[in-house]
Backbone as a ProteinNet text record, in pm:
[ID]
protein_1_A
[PRIMARY]
XXXXXXXXXXXXXXXXXXXXXXXXXXXXXXXXXXXXXXXXXXXXXXXXXXXXXXXXXXXXXXXXXXXXXXXXXXXXXXXXXXXXXXXXXXXXXXXXXXXXXXXXXXXXXXXXXXXXXXXXXXXXXXXXXXXXXXXXXXXXX
[TERTIARY]
2174.1	2077.4	2211.8	2159.6	2286.5	2154.5	2352.4	2173.7	2289.9	2187.9	2155.6	2261.3	2366.5	2476.9	2370.5	2388	2338.6	2421.5	2386.5	2432.2	2471.3	2521.5	2643.4	2670.3	2693.2	2778.5	2886.1	2976.5	3059.4	3035.8	2915.5	2882	2852.6	2821.4	2829.7	2672.7	2636.5	2450.2	2425.4	2333.8	2269.5	2106.8	2089.4	2023.4	2040.7	1877.6	1817.1	1897.2	1967.8	1981.2	1968.4	1964.2	1897.6	1940.4	2075.4	2182.6	2176.7	2199.5	2254.6	2119.9	2006.5	1880.1	1866.2	1908.8	2007.8	2019.7	2010	2031.1	2226.9	2292.5	2451.8	2421.1	2553	2635.2	2657.2	2606.6	2663.9	2709.6	2732	2785.5	2700.5	2635	2592.7	2630.7	2612	2677.5	2539.6	2470.5	2410.6	2287.8	2242.1	2156.8	1999.7	1929.5	1804	1745.7	1788.4	1787.7	1862.8	1767.2	1838.4	1814	1760.6	1816.3	1816.4	1937.2	1988.5	1903.5	1951.6	1879.9	1943.8	2058.4	2127.7	2253.6	2311.1	2350.2	2397.5	2605.5	2625.1	2654.6	2596.2	2677.6	2863.1	2868.2	3020.1	3001.7	2900.2	2983.6	2906	2876	2844.4	2867.8	2908.7	2935.7	2818.9	2726.1	2569.5	2505.2	2488.2	2441.5	2313.3	2214	2053.2	2005.3	1889.4	1794.5	1800	1820.1	1766.6	1722.5	1687.6	1608.8	1636.8	1574.1	1503.1	1519.9	1586.3	1584.7	1497.6	1386.5	1247.3	1244.7	1126	1214.3	1064.4	1202.8	1076.4	926.1	826.7	689.3	744	655	625.2	536	609	451.2	337.6	214.4	102.2	90.2	26.7	-89	-171.8	-139.1	-236.5	-402.8	-485.4	-617.7	-685.1	-733.4	-818.8	-915.1	-1079	-1171	-1194.7	-1397.8	-1474.8	-1474.9	-1547.3	-1598.1	-1493.4	-1378.6	-1246.8	-1209.6	-1215.1	-1301.8	-1305.7	-1384.5	-1553.7	-1580.8	-1517.6	-1492.2	-1378	-1216.5	-1182.1	-1239.6	-1306.3	-1347.4	-1467.3	-1508.8	-1661	-1566	-1388.5	-1417.2	-1332.7	-1257.5	-1165.9	-1313.4	-1445.4	-1568.1	-1616.5	-1635.1	-1660.8	-1613.8	-1393.8	-1329.6	-1339.6	-1289.5	-1335.7	-1463	-1581.6	-1703.8	-1731.2	-1544.9	-1570.7	-1470.6	-1398.8	-1290.1	-1274.7	-1392	-1393.8	-1429.8	-1379.8	-1423.2	-1322.6	-1228.3	-1240.1	-1031.9	-968.6	-855.2	-781	-618.3	-536.7	-480.8	-445.6	-330.1	-396.1	-561.5	-616.5	-631.5	-535.7	-613	-463.2	-482.6	-433.7	-309.4	-209.1	-52.7	-107.1	-145.7	-106.8	-54.4	-99.9	-35.5	-109.7	-32	-121.6	-154.9	-119.1	-202.3	-242.6	-326.9	-374.3	-585.6	-616.7	-765.2	-893.8	-909.9	-994.5	-1067.6	-1194.3	-1346.9	-1383.6	-1454.5	-1543.7	-1596.3	-1512.5	-1590.2	-1454.1	-1329.3	-1238.4	-1089.4	-1024.9	-911.3	-845.5	-748.5	-636	-555.5	-382.1	-279.8	-202.5	-196.2	-102.1	24.2	112.2	278.2	195.3	175	197.4	40.6	-26.5	-252.7	-292	-184.7	-229.4	-353.8	-440.5	-553.3	-657.1	-685.1	-794.9	-937.9	-1029.9	-1143.2	-1183.4	-1175.3	-1235.5	-1410.3	-1431.9	-1548.9	-1600.6	-1498.6	-1574.8	-1527.5	-1532.7	-1381.9	-1478.1	-1391.5	-1450	-1389.3	-1343.4	-1352.3	-1295.6	-1121.2	-1093.7	-1030.2	-998.2	-824.2	-870.2	-946.7	-889.4	-1019.6	-992.2	-1080	-1112.8	-1160.5	-1139.9	-1116.9	-1070.3	-996.5	-1089.1	-1171.5	-1187.8	-1010.2	-944.3	-901.2	-928.1	-818.9	-828.4	-793.6	-757.6	-740.7	-835.5	-964.4	-1017.4	-972.9	-1073.2	-1096.6	-1037.5	-890.2	-852.4	-892.2	-867.1	-812.9	-753.3	-665.8	-561.2	-581.4	-468.8	-494.5	-481	-533.1	-552.8	-562.1	-541.3	-610.2	-794.3	-842.1	-962.6	-939.6	-967.5	-955.4	-1069.5
-2034.8	-1953.6	-1872.6	-1682.6	-1644.7	-1551.1	-1489.9	-1424.5	-1220.9	-1133.4	-1069.4	-1000.8	-871.8	-810.3	-728.9	-666.9	-581.2	-495.8	-362.7	-233.3	-175.8	-34.4	-40.4	68.4	236.3	327.1	344.9	407	329.9	241.8	185.5	105.6	169.8	168.5	228.1	138.2	220.8	248.6	339.4	203	311.6	359.7	543	573.8	701.7	745.7	913.2	1034.4	1144	1135.5	1333.6	1370.1	1503.5	1634.3	1633.1	1758.3	1713.9	1603.5	1534.5	1518.7	1473.4	1433.4	1255.4	1202	1098.2	978.2	872.8	767.1	711.7	739.8	704.5	646.9	652.8	488.8	654.1	615.6	685.4	586.1	661.3	636.1	661.8	531.7	521	656.5	750.2	843.2	822.1	781.2	781	650.2	566.8	426.2	493.1	498.5	437.4	275.2	268.4	91.9	-14.4	-20.3	-144.6	-40	23.9	97	217.4	286.8	329.9	552.2	589.4	748.8	877.6	900.9	1043.8	950.4	983.6	932.8	1034.2	1009.8	1161.4	1083.1	1131.3	1109.2	1107.7	987.6	980.1	1045.5	1117.5	1210.8	1354.9	1369.1	1537.2	1581.4	1469.2	1468.8	1553.7	1490.6	1639.6	1465.8	1557.4	1428.4	1482.4	1379.8	1438.8	1262.6	1281.9	1150.6	1104.4	932.1	853.8	810.8	831.3	804.9	693.3	574.9	439.8	472.8	398.4	441.8	417.2	482.9	415.1	279.8	254.6	133.2	191.5	155.8	189.6	108.1	122.1	41.7	22.5	-61.8	-138.3	-35.8	-21.4	99.8	12.9	86.1	61.7	-26.8	-83.9	-131.3	-115.8	-35.1	52.2	-66.4	-1.9	-104.3	-52	-74.1	-102.6	-103.3	-42.4	-109.5	-121.5	-177.1	-211.7	-50.8	-1.6	138.9	222.4	193.3	296.1	242.7	85.9	33.7	58.1	46.1	113.7	220.3	257.7	421.8	469.5	437.5	368.6	309	217.2	172.3	263.3	281.8	417.1	528.4	560.9	645	646.7	554.6	476.5	462	403.2	393.8	482	587.8	672.1	733	799.4	842.4	700.3	593.9	498.9	588.5	609.2	639	782.3	831.5	980.7	989.8	902	905.4	809.1	685	552.1	688.9	601.8	615.9	827	826.2	935.4	899.3	931.1	926.1	964.9	927.1	995.9	1086.5	1067	1179.1	1285.3	1309.6	1415.6	1473.2	1448.4	1541.9	1659.2	1767.6	1875.7	1845.9	1941.6	1870.7	1980.8	1982.2	2089.1	2176.4	2303.9	2422.4	2541.7	2585	2745.1	2806	2807.7	2923.6	2853.4	2753.2	2703.4	2753.5	2756.6	2878.3	2723.4	2590.6	2556.7	2549.1	2427.4	2388.5	2289	2287.1	2201.1	2121.8	1970.4	1868.9	1804.9	1945.3	1912.2	1803.1	1705.3	1634	1670.9	1656.3	1701.1	1611.2	1604	1499.8	1598.3	1572	1589.3	1524.1	1576.1	1460.3	1434.8	1409.9	1390.3	1303.1	1381.3	1274.6	1195.6	1274	1144.1	1230.7	1038.5	1171.1	1215.4	1325.7	1413.3	1407.7	1369.6	1550.8	1715.8	1790.8	1929.6	1928.3	1894.4	1893	2075.6	2109.9	2331.6	2363.1	2457.9	2586.9	2735.4	2796.1	2877	2975.2	3069.5	3241.2	3258.5	3296.3	3345.8	3268.6	3197.5	3088.9	2922.8	2900.8	2731.1	2602.1	2536.4	2430.2	2300.4	2274.7	2124	1937	1957.4	1821.1	1678.5	1541.9	1479.9	1343.1	1339	1254.2	1115.3	962.8	831.7	841.4	890.4	879.1	1022.5	1107.8	1204.6	1308.1	1432.5	1504.4	1618.8	1735.2	1824.7	1942.1	2083.3	2156.2	2190.1	2306.7	2330.6	2430.9	2574.5	2723.3	2704.7	2780.6	2801.7	2897	2987.2	3125.4	3102.7	3214.1	3195.6	3323.5	3223.3	3353.9	3335.5
1258.3	1333	1258.7	1306.6	1335.6	1450.2	1493.6	1654.3	1599.7	1662.8	1592.5	1728.7	1624.5	1751.4	1829.1	1979.2	2041.3	2010.4	1960	1995.3	2070.8	2082.9	2105.4	2113.3	2163.9	2143.7	2083.6	1956	1864.1	1769.2	1800.1	1615.6	1503.1	1389.1	1294.2	1267.2	1151.9	1163.7	1071.1	963.1	857.6	860.7	955.4	928	787.8	853.9	821.8	845.5	739.4	777.7	741.5	889.9	843.6	762.6	779.3	685.2	573.6	525.3	399.6	364.5	370.1	373.9	267.2	267.7	224.2	373.1	313.8	390.5	375.5	518.8	535.4	680.1	622.9	740.4	907.2	997.7	1127.3	1213.1	1303.5	1446.2	1559	1639.2	1726.3	1788.7	1864.1	2000.3	2141.5	2169.5	2241.6	2267.4	2345.3	2407.9	2434	2389.4	2491.5	2510.7	2587.3	2615.3	2502	2450.1	2342.9	2165.8	2183.2	2024.6	2073.6	1925.8	1904.7	1936.9	1972.8	2033.8	1932.6	1981.5	1874.1	1795.6	1683	1596.3	1519.5	1514.3	1443.2	1302.7	1166.3	1058.1	966.1	925.2	857.1	764.7	757.7	602.2	610	733.2	786.4	898.4	988.7	1114.4	1185.2	1101.6	1163.9	1289.7	1403.1	1491.9	1505.8	1522.8	1514.5	1563.6	1610.7	1651	1538.5	1582.9	1460.7	1455.9	1297.1	1199.7	1086.8	1157.2	1029.6	882.6	858.1	657.9	663.5	571.3	526.4	381.6	454.5	370	233.2	88.2	-33.4	-69.7	-117.1	-112	-292	-289.9	-360	-466	-691.9	-713.5	-689.4	-691	-634.9	-767.1	-890.5	-956	-1023.8	-1078.2	-1163.1	-1162.2	-1213.9	-1160.8	-1283.7	-1381.9	-1453.9	-1484.6	-1443	-1428.7	-1521.9	-1498.1	-1699.9	-1736.8	-1626.1	-1765.1	-1824.8	-1714.2	-1758.8	-1919.4	-1959.4	-2034.4	-2205.1	-2065.3	-2190.5	-2271.1	-2204.8	-2248.1	-2353.3	-2291.9	-2369.4	-2543.1	-2536.6	-2621.9	-2684.5	-2573	-2744.4	-2771.3	-2685.6	-2858.4	-2861	-2867	-3042.1	-3198.8	-3142.4	-3214.4	-3222.6	-3131.7	-3244	-3354.7	-3260.2	-3323.1	-3444.8	-3544.5	-3591.2	-3691.9	-3666.6	-3819	-3779.8	-3696.7	-3778.4	-3891.4	-3919.3	-4029.1	-4128.8	-4120.3	-4209.2	-4340	-4430.3	-4577.6	-4622.1	-4539.9	-4564.2	-4576.8	-4699.8	-4758.8	-4598.9	-4558.1	-4539.2	-4520.6	-4751.5	-4757.6	-4777.7	-4765.2	-4783.8	-4667.2	-4565.5	-4433.7	-4375.8	-4367.4	-4346.1	-4287.3	-4313.5	-4181.8	-4097.2	-3955.3	-3855.3	-3813.6	-3751.7	-3715.3	-3703.1	-3580.2	-3500.6	-3650.2	-3761.1	-3809.1	-3942.1	-3958.4	-3994.4	-3944.6	-4104.2	-4062.2	-4113.8	-4021	-4021.8	-4062.7	-4123	-4112.5	-4046.2	-3975.8	-3922.3	-4026.5	-3966.3	-3997.3	-4072.7	-4107	-4171.5	-4106.8	-4207.8	-4145.5	-4087.6	-3930.1	-3968.3	-3914.1	-3956.7	-3921.6	-3876	-3700.1	-3543.2	-3584.5	-3571.8	-3519.6	-3447.2	-3258.5	-3129.4	-3172.6	-3168.8	-3139	-3295.7	-3444.4	-3516.1	-3547.4	-3661.3	-3691.3	-3664.8	-3756.7	-3593.5	-3695.9	-3610.3	-3771.9	-3690.4	-3745.4	-3644.4	-3595.5	-3476	-3456.2	-3399.9	-3386.1	-3378.4	-3419.2	-3458.2	-3406.8	-3319.1	-3178.6	-3166.1	-3174.4	-3123.7	-3072.8	-2992.9	-3013.3	-3122.1	-3153.4	-3118.2	-3223.8	-3112.9	-3133.5	-3080	-3161.7	-3220.9	-3232.5	-3159.5	-3115.8	-3119.7	-3215.5	-3146.2	-3308	-3224.2	-3313.2	-3201.4	-3211.2	-3161.1	-3168	-3149.8	-3223.7	-3166.1	-2981.2	-2864.2	-2743.4	-2720	-2808.2	-2684.6	-2798.9	-2780.7	-2813.5	-2750.3	-2763.2	-2808.3	-2826.4	-2779.8	-2769	-2824.5	-2882.4	-3019.1	-3016.5	-3070.9	-3070.9	-3279.5	-3317.7	-3503	-3547.4	-3635.4	-3685	-3725.4	-3768.1	-3716.6	-3894.2	-4006.1	-4081.9	-4190.7
[MASK]
+++++++++++++++++++++++++++++++++++++++++++++++++++++++++++++++++++++++++++++++++++++++++++++++++++++++++++++++++++++++++++++++++++++++++++++

Protein backbone atom coordinates (compact mmCIF):
# COMPACT_ATOMS: atom_id res chain seq x y z
CA UNK A 1 0.00 0.00 0.00
CA UNK A 2 1.64 3.22 -1.19
CA UNK A 3 0.91 6.61 0.25
CA UNK A 4 0.54 9.62 -2.04
CA UNK A 5 3.25 12.24 -1.55
CA UNK A 6 1.95 15.54 -0.18
CA UNK A 7 2.49 18.21 -2.86
CA UNK A 8 4.34 21.41 -1.97
CA UNK A 9 5.66 24.53 -3.71
CA UNK A 10 8.70 23.63 -5.82
CA UNK A 11 7.44 20.12 -6.68
CA UNK A 12 7.00 19.04 -10.28
CA UNK A 13 3.54 18.24 -11.64
CA UNK A 14 1.97 17.55 -15.03
CA UNK A 15 -0.51 20.25 -16.12
CA UNK A 16 -2.16 21.77 -19.17
CA UNK A 17 -0.19 24.87 -20.22
CA UNK A 18 -2.26 27.84 -21.38
CA UNK A 19 0.63 29.26 -23.38
CA UNK A 20 1.97 26.07 -25.02
CA UNK A 21 -1.56 24.66 -25.42
CA UNK A 22 -0.16 21.26 -24.47
CA UNK A 23 0.19 19.03 -21.45
CA UNK A 24 3.70 19.59 -20.09
CA UNK A 25 5.74 19.35 -16.89
CA UNK A 26 5.34 22.27 -14.51
CA UNK A 27 6.78 23.45 -11.22
CA UNK A 28 4.32 24.36 -8.46
CA UNK A 29 4.64 28.06 -7.56
CA UNK A 30 1.76 28.47 -5.08
CA UNK A 31 -0.53 26.17 -3.12
CA UNK A 32 -4.02 26.73 -1.69
CA UNK A 33 -4.55 24.24 1.14
CA UNK A 34 -3.46 20.88 -0.37
CA UNK A 35 -4.01 21.76 -4.04
CA UNK A 36 -1.67 23.52 -6.49
CA UNK A 37 -2.94 27.02 -7.36
CA UNK A 38 -0.23 28.47 -9.64
CA UNK A 39 2.34 26.64 -11.71
CA UNK A 40 5.26 27.54 -13.97
CA UNK A 41 5.67 25.68 -17.26
CA UNK A 42 9.08 24.05 -17.54
CA UNK A 43 8.92 24.39 -21.35
CA UNK A 44 7.90 28.03 -21.94
CA UNK A 45 8.35 29.43 -18.38
CA UNK A 46 4.79 30.78 -18.43
CA UNK A 47 3.14 31.16 -15.00
CA UNK A 48 -0.57 30.45 -14.81
CA UNK A 49 -3.31 28.81 -12.76
CA UNK A 50 -3.02 25.05 -12.40
CA UNK A 51 -5.15 23.18 -14.91
CA UNK A 52 -5.48 19.43 -14.67
CA UNK A 53 -4.55 17.52 -17.80
CA UNK A 54 -7.72 16.51 -19.64
CA UNK A 55 -8.50 12.83 -19.41
CA UNK A 56 -8.97 11.38 -22.88
CA UNK A 57 -12.37 9.84 -23.30
CA UNK A 58 -12.76 6.55 -25.09
CA UNK A 59 -14.44 7.03 -28.46
CA UNK A 60 -18.16 6.41 -28.33
CA UNK A 61 -19.25 3.12 -29.79
CA UNK A 62 -21.32 3.51 -32.91
CA UNK A 63 -24.78 2.07 -32.58
CA UNK A 64 -26.38 1.06 -35.84
CA UNK A 65 -30.10 1.17 -35.40
CA UNK A 66 -32.39 -1.44 -36.90
CA UNK A 67 -34.02 1.30 -39.01
CA UNK A 68 -30.65 2.31 -40.47
CA UNK A 69 -29.80 -1.31 -41.32
CA UNK A 70 -33.21 -1.73 -42.95
CA UNK A 71 -32.68 1.45 -45.02
CA UNK A 72 -29.25 0.24 -46.22
CA UNK A 73 -30.70 -3.16 -47.15
CA UNK A 74 -33.57 -1.47 -49.04
CA UNK A 75 -31.17 0.72 -51.04
CA UNK A 76 -29.00 -2.26 -51.95
CA UNK A 77 -32.05 -4.33 -52.98
CA UNK A 78 -33.40 -1.50 -55.17
CA UNK A 79 -29.95 -1.02 -56.73
CA UNK A 80 -29.66 -4.72 -57.51
CA UNK A 81 -33.12 -4.60 -59.17
CA UNK A 82 -32.02 -1.63 -61.31
CA UNK A 83 -28.85 -3.29 -62.62
CA UNK A 84 -29.99 -6.90 -62.88
CA UNK A 85 -29.78 -8.57 -66.32
CA UNK A 86 -27.38 -5.87 -67.54
CA UNK A 87 -23.81 -6.59 -68.62
CA UNK A 88 -21.41 -4.34 -66.63
CA UNK A 89 -19.09 -4.30 -69.68
CA UNK A 90 -21.69 -2.14 -71.50
CA UNK A 91 -21.47 0.59 -68.84
CA UNK A 92 -20.23 4.02 -69.91
CA UNK A 93 -17.16 5.23 -68.00
CA UNK A 94 -18.12 8.32 -65.95
CA UNK A 95 -16.79 11.69 -67.06
CA UNK A 96 -18.20 15.19 -66.57
CA UNK A 97 -18.12 15.50 -70.38
CA UNK A 98 -20.55 12.65 -71.14
CA UNK A 99 -24.15 13.32 -72.22
CA UNK A 100 -26.07 10.52 -70.49
CA UNK A 101 -29.60 9.33 -71.13
CA UNK A 102 -32.05 8.24 -68.46
CA UNK A 103 -31.62 4.53 -67.69
CA UNK A 104 -28.01 4.42 -68.95
CA UNK A 105 -25.52 2.34 -66.98
CA UNK A 106 -22.52 4.33 -65.65
CA UNK A 107 -19.26 3.03 -64.16
CA UNK A 108 -17.83 5.56 -61.66
CA UNK A 109 -14.24 5.16 -60.38
CA UNK A 110 -15.28 5.73 -56.73
CA UNK A 111 -18.96 4.74 -56.48
CA UNK A 112 -18.84 1.80 -58.90
CA UNK A 113 -21.70 0.71 -61.14
CA UNK A 114 -24.84 2.85 -61.22
CA UNK A 115 -27.86 3.69 -63.33
CA UNK A 116 -28.90 7.20 -64.41
CA UNK A 117 -32.31 7.94 -62.89
CA UNK A 118 -32.69 11.51 -64.20
CA UNK A 119 -30.86 14.23 -66.14
CA UNK A 120 -31.57 17.84 -65.17
CA UNK A 121 -30.48 21.08 -66.77
CA UNK A 122 -28.06 22.72 -66.95
CA UNK A 123 -25.51 19.98 -66.18
CA UNK A 124 -26.58 17.50 -63.51
CA UNK A 125 -27.61 13.84 -63.40
CA UNK A 126 -28.83 11.61 -60.61
CA UNK A 127 -27.28 8.16 -60.54
CA UNK A 128 -28.47 5.31 -58.34
CA UNK A 129 -25.40 3.54 -56.92
CA UNK A 130 -25.22 0.67 -54.44
CA UNK A 131 -24.83 3.13 -51.53
CA UNK A 132 -27.58 5.51 -52.67
CA UNK A 133 -28.39 8.27 -55.14
CA UNK A 134 -25.61 10.71 -56.04
CA UNK A 135 -25.95 14.00 -57.94
CA UNK A 136 -23.08 14.32 -60.42
CA UNK A 137 -22.04 16.74 -63.16
CA UNK A 138 -22.47 15.93 -66.83
CA UNK A 139 -22.78 17.61 -70.22
CA UNK A 140 -26.16 18.21 -71.80
CA UNK A 141 -26.17 17.37 -75.45
